[in-house]
Backbone as a ProteinNet text record, in pm:
[ID]
protein_1_A
[PRIMARY]
MAEEKQKEGITTHIYALRTTANREDQVMDFITSNARQKKIPILSVIRPHGMRGYIFIEAAESRVAEEAAHGIPYARGILGKEIEYREIEHMLEQVKYEMNIQKNDIVEIISGPFKRENAKVTRIDKTKEEVVVELLEAAVPIPITVKMDAVKVIRRESGEGATEE
[TERTIARY]
5327.6	5212.9	5093.6	5096.8	4984.2	4959.8	5068.9	5054.6	4984.5	5016.1	4951.7	4803.6	4768.2	4628	4550	4614.2	4546.4	4512.5	4597.9	4571.6	4447.9	4425.2	4308.9	4182.3	4191.8	4075.7	4057.1	4148.3	4140.7	4249	4208.2	4307.3	4342.1	4471.4	4512.4	4606.4	4621.8	4708	4791.2	4904.6	4992.8	4998.3	4975.5	4974.6	5079.6	5148.7	5250.9	5186.9	5218.1	5170.9	5291.8	5288.4	5396.3	5379.2	5491	5486.3	5594	5584.7	5693.4	5812.4	5931.3	6050.3	6070	6110.1	6136.7	6011.2	5894.3	5768.4	5693.6	5763.4	5699.5	5638.9	5711	5660.6	5533.4	5530.7	5411.8	5292.9	5315.7	5208.5	5156.3	5247.8	5204.8	5116.5	5156.2	5077	4938.7	4934.7	4806.7	4716.7	4774.1	4694.7	4639.6	4723.9	4675.4	4567.5	4585.8	4486	4355.7	4366.9	4252.2	4176.9	4250.4	4188.9	4115.1	4172.6	4106.8	3978.1	3987.8	3872.8	3757.6	3790.1	3685.8	3659.3	3727.6	3713.7	3738	3845.6	3885.6	3964	3925.3	3986.3	4121.6	4223.6	4357.8	4424.2	4509.1	4570.9	4706.8	4784.5	4914.1	4960.6	5047.6	5114.2	5262.3	5337.4	5477.1	5566.7	5670.3	5772.4	5902.1	5941	6064.4	6186.9	6277.3	6401.7	6483.6	6529.9	6619.2	6550.2	6418.5	6347.8	6274.7	6306.5	6244.4	6136.4	6030.8	5926.5	5815.1	5818.3	5712.7	5684.4	5557.3	5518.9	5422.8	5396.4	5309	5190.4	5074.7	4951.7	4900.5	4871.2	4815.3	4665.3	4587.1	4441.6	4379.1	4248.8	4178.9	4163.4	4150.6	4135.9	4187.9	4214.5	4275.9	4187.1	4055.8	3962.9	3984.5	4009.9	4032.3	4162.3	4268.1	4396.3	4382.5	4309.8	4288.7	4207.5	4107.3	4024.7	4109.5	4199.7	4285	4381	4425.2	4522.7	4457.4	4326.9	4256.7	4265.2	4311.4	4317.2	4430.9	4525.1	4637.2	4747	4793.4	4904.3	5028.9	5100	5225	5204.9	5082	5054.8	5032.1	5101.2	5095.9	5016.2	4958.1	4872.1	4922.2	4826.1	4853.6	4898.6	5004.2	5047.9	4944.1	4924.2	4821.1	4842.3	4966.6	4997.6	5013.2	4955.6	4969.3	5114.2	5164.5	5301.3	5297.3	5382.9	5393.7	5474.9	5435.3	5505	5653.9	5686.5	5827	5912.1	5847.8	5921.2	5972.8	5901.5	5942.6	5989.6	5982.1	6017.2	6157.4	6254.6	6392.8	6408.1	6315.2	6321.9	6261	6186.3	6112.6	6179.5	6286	6348.3	6431.8	6450.3	6531.5	6459.1	6525.4	6468.2	6520.8	6430.7	6471.5	6530.2	6645.6	6706.5	6759.4	6776.2	6823.4	6966.3	6986.1	7119.2	7195.8	7318.8	7401.5	7500.1	7446.6	7529.9	7530.6	7648.8	7662.6	7734.4	7717	7786.3	7937.5	8011.1	8156.9	8203	8111.8	8152	8207.7	8303.2	8353.1	8276.7	8212.5	8129.3	8175.4	8137.1	8156.8	8020.1	8009.3	7882.9	7874	7765.1	7756	7659	7595.1	7510.7	7500.2	7457.2	7439.7	7563.7	7563.4	7673.4	7806.5	7803.7	7927.1	7968.3	7921.2	7951.4	8102	8141.2	8280.5	8359.4	8294.2	8361.8	8349.4	8452.9	8446.9	8405.8	8329.9	8279	8265.3	8252.7	8234.2	8090.5	8022	7883.9	7882.9	7806.7	7798.1	7662.1	7557.5	7424.7	7343	7250.5	7165.1	7020.3	6935.1	6791.2	6720.9	6693.6	6634.4	6491.9	6417.8	6279.6	6274.4	6365.9	6372.1	6462.2	6531	6627.7	6736.8	6788.9	6894.1	7011.2	7128.9	7247	7310.1	7367.7	7442	7589	7661	7802.4	7885.1	8014.9	8111	8215.7	8239.2	8336.7	8476.2	8550.4	8685	8785.5	8767.4	8863.7	8836.9	8726.5	8691.2	8784.6	8818.9	8905.1	8832.3	8702.7	8619.7	8507.9	8491.2	8386	8246	8171.5	8035.3	7942	7840.3	7748.1	7661.7	7651.4	7570.8	7473.7	7346.1	7245	7220.1	7232.7	7208.5	7120.5	7053.2	6971.7	7062.9	7012.9	7092.3	7134.4	7047.1	7082.1	7181.8	7224.6	7322.6	7464.4	7479.6	7612.5	7634.8	7761.7	7796.3	7912.6	7907	8009.4	8137	8248	8375.3	8469.3	8446.4	8531.3	8454.2	8472.1	8404	8506.7	8478.8	8571.1	8596.8	8494.4	8506.4	8597.5	8644.5	8738.6	8673.2	8541.9	8474.8	8517.2	8558.1	8603.3	8489.7	8367.8	8252.6	8245.6	8228.4	8204.6	8070.9	8009.9	7876.4	7876.3	7824.3	7819.4	7677.9
-1716.2	-1631.3	-1691.4	-1692.5	-1744	-1890.2	-1964.5	-2106	-2124.3	-2040.4	-2049.6	-2019.8	-1921	-1884	-1996.5	-2068.1	-2178	-2288	-2310.9	-2412.8	-2375.8	-2245.6	-2200.1	-2200.7	-2239.7	-2243.4	-2117.3	-2023	-1899.8	-1907	-1890.5	-1887.7	-1742.1	-1707.6	-1570.2	-1565.7	-1446.3	-1423.9	-1299.5	-1291.5	-1176.2	-1100.8	-969.8	-885.2	-775.8	-746.4	-641.9	-508.8	-406.4	-271.5	-187	-131.4	-43.1	90.7	146.6	276.2	367	493.2	585.3	544.4	538	496.4	586.8	526.8	594.2	648.1	609	648.7	526.1	413.1	287.3	295.4	355.6	364.7	448.9	559.1	643.5	567.7	494.9	418.3	313	246.3	147.2	212.3	328	398	434	486.3	523.5	400.7	290.4	169.1	112.7	104.1	49.6	139.9	270.7	365.1	351.7	344.6	329.6	199.4	91.9	-38.2	-36.8	28.7	37.5	119.7	236.2	325.7	263.7	200.5	144.3	-2.9	-56.8	-198.7	-292.4	-265.1	-347.8	-466.5	-589.3	-708.2	-749.9	-662.3	-704.6	-767.1	-868.1	-940.3	-883.3	-839.3	-779.8	-690.6	-597.3	-510.7	-529.2	-562.9	-602	-508.2	-457.1	-379.3	-456.7	-524	-603	-514.6	-559.7	-488	-481.9	-365	-349.8	-343.1	-347.4	-340.1	-206.6	-128.5	2.3	-3.2	74.6	89.1	-14	-103.6	-204.3	-233.6	-259.5	-320.6	-433.3	-519.9	-634.1	-629.8	-666.5	-669.7	-812.8	-865.2	-999.4	-984.9	-1045.6	-1036.4	-1161.8	-1178.9	-1297.2	-1294.8	-1176.5	-1166.4	-1031.6	-1022.9	-903	-780.1	-798.1	-686.7	-614.9	-691.9	-635.1	-553.8	-607.5	-536.4	-407.4	-413.6	-294.6	-189.7	-234.3	-143	-73	-147.2	-89.2	14.8	-5.7	84.4	197.8	192.1	291.9	431.5	528	667	699.1	607.6	628.5	708	819.2	893.6	805.8	822.3	751.6	604.2	553.4	416.2	419.6	332.5	333.4	217.7	135	28.2	-110.6	-200.6	-341.3	-410.6	-490.9	-568.7	-677.6	-710.5	-805.4	-946.9	-986.7	-1124.8	-1138.1	-1242.5	-1271.7	-1314.7	-1279.6	-1313.6	-1440	-1533.3	-1654.8	-1621.9	-1679.9	-1654.9	-1687.8	-1798.6	-1840.1	-1737.3	-1653.1	-1550.6	-1438.8	-1412	-1302.8	-1351.6	-1480.5	-1537.7	-1497.7	-1501.1	-1468.4	-1323.5	-1236.1	-1095.7	-1075.1	-1172.8	-1157.5	-1226.4	-1296.4	-1377.1	-1298.1	-1168.9	-1092.1	-1077.5	-1115.4	-1109.5	-985.2	-911.5	-790.7	-829.2	-775.9	-802.6	-672.4	-670	-549.1	-517.8	-398.1	-356.4	-305.2	-350.9	-309.3	-203.3	-87.8	21.9	130	182.6	287.6	407.2	521.7	642.9	617.9	668.6	656.6	521.7	428.2	302.5	332.3	250.6	257.4	152	195.1	104.5	102.1	-4.7	-12.4	2.2	89	105.4	-8.9	-86.4	-208.1	-195.8	-78.5	-57.4	91.1	121.8	261.1	318.1	448.6	510.8	511	496.5	496.7	355.8	257.3	116.4	96.5	16	-20.3	93.3	204	314	291.6	330.1	323.5	460.3	458.5	583.5	571.5	686.8	691.3	735.8	664.3	696.6	818.9	921.9	1043.1	1057.5	994.1	1002.9	882.1	837.7	722.5	763.6	733.3	757.9	623.8	560.7	426.3	426.2	535.1	537.2	535.5	605.8	606	495.2	424.3	320.7	377	493.8	559.8	594.8	604	651.5	763.7	859.1	966	932.3	926.5	890	997.1	995.7	1081	989.2	1001.6	917.3	943.9	837.6	852.2	904.8	869.1	907.7	1046.9	1111.2	1241.8	1350.1	1444.5	1555.5	1647.3	1663.7	1746	1656.8	1648.3	1560.7	1614.4	1538.5	1576	1468.9	1507.6	1407.7	1347.1	1215	1141.7	1054.5	1059.5	977.5	853.2	735.9	608.7	520.5	423.8	328.3	238.7	195.3	109	-19.9	-73	-198.9	-178.9	-53.7	-26	-19.1	-43.6	-40	-163.4	-198.3	-303	-252.7	-283.1	-237.6	-317.6	-247	-317.6	-294	-184.1	-157.2	-71.5	-102.2	-28.8	56.7	184.8	279	246.8	195.4	173.7	55.6	-16.1	-125.2	-258.8	-270.3	-397.6	-501.3	-453.1	-544.1	-618.9	-571.1	-639.3	-608	-709.6	-689.1	-751.5	-699.6	-747.1	-784.4	-898.9	-946.2	-943.5
-1811	-1799.3	-1870.8	-2001.8	-2078.2	-2043.2	-2023.9	-1992	-1857.9	-1758.7	-1627.7	-1639.6	-1719.3	-1734.9	-1803	-1896.6	-1964.2	-1864.7	-1767.5	-1665	-1583.2	-1566.8	-1491.1	-1575.7	-1702.1	-1789.1	-1871.5	-1861.3	-1939.9	-2047.3	-2172.4	-2278.9	-2305.5	-2295.5	-2319.1	-2438.3	-2491.1	-2606.8	-2578.3	-2643.5	-2625.5	-2758	-2749.9	-2868	-2852.7	-2962.7	-2961.4	-2998.5	-2920.9	-2948.4	-2984.7	-3104.8	-3146.3	-3076	-3028.2	-2960.6	-3017.5	-2984.2	-3015.1	-2928.3	-2987.3	-2911.9	-2791.3	-2680.4	-2553.2	-2484.5	-2531.5	-2467.8	-2413.9	-2406.9	-2366.7	-2226.3	-2132.4	-1994.4	-1988	-2063	-2064.8	-2124.2	-2232.6	-2295.4	-2197.6	-2126.4	-2025.9	-1919.4	-1870.7	-1769.1	-1822.2	-1946.3	-2007.4	-2023.8	-2069.6	-2093.3	-1962.9	-1860.2	-1732.9	-1672.7	-1682.6	-1632.8	-1712	-1844.9	-1934.3	-1903	-1883.2	-1855.7	-1721.2	-1620.8	-1490.4	-1498.5	-1564.2	-1572.4	-1650.5	-1763.8	-1850.9	-1823.6	-1721.2	-1683.8	-1802.7	-1876.5	-1990.1	-1935.2	-1968.4	-1905.9	-1965.5	-1949.9	-1989.2	-1866.9	-1890.7	-1780.2	-1741.9	-1841.4	-1809.4	-1923	-1887.6	-1984	-1957.2	-2062	-2045.7	-2126.1	-2060.5	-2130.9	-2122.2	-2230.8	-2226.9	-2210.6	-2125.8	-2101.3	-2230	-2266.8	-2380.8	-2515.9	-2521.4	-2649	-2657.1	-2759.8	-2775.2	-2881.5	-2859.7	-2959.7	-2953.1	-2855.6	-2843.3	-2697.1	-2667.5	-2541.3	-2576.6	-2482.6	-2508.5	-2413.8	-2468.9	-2390.3	-2390	-2271.1	-2258.5	-2235	-2324.3	-2315.7	-2375.1	-2350.9	-2400.4	-2552.6	-2610.9	-2757.2	-2806.1	-2935.8	-2992.4	-2976.8	-2982	-2967.4	-2833.7	-2728.4	-2594.9	-2593.1	-2653	-2658.6	-2739.6	-2850.4	-2933.7	-2859.2	-2783.8	-2705.3	-2598.6	-2534.2	-2431.1	-2488.7	-2612.6	-2674.8	-2753	-2773	-2854.5	-2792.3	-2870.9	-2826.6	-2731.5	-2714.9	-2622.7	-2694.4	-2633.8	-2695.6	-2708.8	-2817	-2849	-2885.8	-2881.9	-2925.2	-3075.7	-3147.8	-3294.3	-3353.2	-3268.8	-3318.6	-3283.2	-3272.8	-3242.3	-3370.6	-3362.6	-3478.6	-3505.9	-3632.7	-3671.3	-3622.1	-3603.2	-3566.7	-3415.1	-3361	-3218.1	-3189.8	-3072	-3032.2	-2947.2	-2979.6	-2898.3	-2772.9	-2660.7	-2534.6	-2546.4	-2613.5	-2623.9	-2700.1	-2784.3	-2858.6	-2768.1	-2660.1	-2571	-2435.5	-2411.2	-2280.3	-2235.9	-2327.5	-2290.9	-2245.1	-2284.6	-2243.1	-2105.2	-2057	-1932.2	-1814.4	-1839	-1735.3	-1636.1	-1659.2	-1567.3	-1435.1	-1329.5	-1196.6	-1127.1	-1066.6	-997.3	-861.7	-831.2	-701.9	-645.5	-517.5	-449.6	-492.9	-544.6	-587.4	-466	-453.4	-341.7	-390.3	-426.9	-474.8	-367.7	-339.8	-239.8	-299.9	-236.1	-279	-271.6	-367.7	-382.6	-437.7	-467.4	-531.3	-670.2	-711.8	-848.1	-927	-1035.8	-1114.5	-1259.6	-1327.5	-1472.5	-1535.3	-1635.2	-1706.3	-1807.3	-1801.4	-1883.3	-2000.6	-2016.4	-2134.1	-2163.3	-2283.9	-2323.5	-2390.2	-2417.3	-2491.5	-2416.5	-2284.2	-2205.5	-2163.5	-2237.9	-2207.1	-2194.3	-2094	-2061.3	-1996.2	-1965.3	-1895.1	-1744.9	-1670.1	-1524.7	-1471.8	-1362	-1306.9	-1156	-1090.6	-945.4	-917.1	-827.1	-791.4	-700.9	-739.8	-658.3	-590.9	-649.6	-590.3	-633.5	-547.7	-576.4	-555.7	-654.1	-641	-653.1	-537.7	-539	-592.2	-573.1	-621.6	-773.9	-839.1	-985.9	-1038.4	-947.3	-983.5	-1075	-1036.7	-1112.7	-1020.9	-1082.2	-1010.6	-1091.8	-1020.8	-1086.6	-1068.7	-1180.9	-1177.9	-1248.5	-1218.2	-1289.2	-1349.2	-1479.6	-1547.5	-1492.7	-1468.4	-1412.1	-1514.3	-1640.4	-1744.1	-1801.3	-1761.6	-1817.9	-1766.4	-1853.8	-1815	-1717	-1738.2	-1650.5	-1596.9	-1464.7	-1412	-1443	-1522.8	-1559.4	-1503.9	-1426.9	-1373.8	-1484.3	-1483.6	-1581.4	-1503.2	-1540.4	-1475.1	-1559.5	-1497.1	-1566.4	-1478.1	-1539	-1463.6	-1380.8	-1264.8	-1176.7	-1245.7	-1333.6	-1399.3	-1513.4	-1536.8	-1641	-1584.3	-1452.8	-1391.3	-1305.7	-1287.9	-1191.6	-1107.6	-979.2	-885	-908.9	-926.1	-942.9	-825.3	-750	-634.6	-535.4	-409.8	-303.9	-231.8	-217.7	-154.3	-6.9	62.4	206.9	241.7	138.9	164.5	188.8	167	187.2	84.3	-32.6	-137.3	-205.3	-189.6	-250.1	-398.1	-475.2	-618	-649.7	-750.9	-787.4	-934.5	-965.1	-1104.2	-1152.8
[MASK]
+++++++++++++++++++++++++++++++++++++++++++++++++++++++++++++++++++++++++++++++++++++++++++++++++++++++++++++++++++++++++++++++++++++++++++++++++++++++++++++++++++++

């Protein structure tokens, strides 16, 4: 990101914005809306996968990032030190791909409080990128909503035998 912009003759910097935990998406929405309305020249807003309480703003200088975050609910302030791209690069390498999850698939939950539990998919919400599952080992089936990237298909009910890694 920053390296590509430097090739174009624009030097950019990445700044960390502290947020209230679990409010990162809302802060991103507020910042992008604020930047559009006030024509603040930020280049990108980044929410690293698996990191709570922080988002990153790419801008030409810290003043611009501070202006974009000023008055935003749940934003707790820009950290004083600039972030090097290589420090967050490993968090950005996840590539989004089409998930091949179907109703009645048996999945393994790979993150969160139910990690390593097997469950059956009962509903899929592609717009929210969430699936509703029921744990197989539970005495009483309780629907649990998890993100699509928090599960992997281990068995397909229809007999296709497709597994996803």
